[in-house]
C-alpha positions in Angstrom: 131.2 37.2 76.1 132.6 36.4 72.7 131.4 37.4 69.3 129.7 34.1 68.7 127.5 34.3 71.8 126.5 37.9 70.9 125.6 36.8 67.4 123.5 33.9 68.6 121.7 36.2 71.0 121.1 38.7 68.2 120.0 36.1 65.6 117.5 34.5 68.0 116.2 37.8 69.5 117.5 36.9 73.0 118.2 39.8 75.4 121.6 40.0 77.1 121.5 40.8 80.8 124.6 42.4 82.2 125.0 42.4 86.0 127.7 42.2 88.7 128.4 38.9 90.3 129.9 40.7 93.3 126.5 42.2 94.4 124.9 40.2 97.3 122.1 38.2 95.9 123.0 39.4 92.4 121.8 36.5 90.3 118.9 35.6 92.5 117.8 39.2 92.5 117.9 39.4 88.7 115.8 36.3 88.4 113.2 38.0 90.7 113.2 41.1 88.6 115.1 43.1 91.2 118.6 44.4 91.6 120.8 46.5 89.3 121.3 45.3 85.8 121.4 46.4 82.1 119.3 44.7 79.5 120.7 44.8 75.9 118.1 44.0 73.3 119.3 43.5 69.7 
């Protein structure tokens, strides 16, 4: 992520979800509220 994306997320109170694309079912699992991820709230 670049600084502009981080600033936009911060200014609009949007969380940033960090996860591995290498995990099987990674993105689908995150959308379902499962899997391993880190949520950054600014």
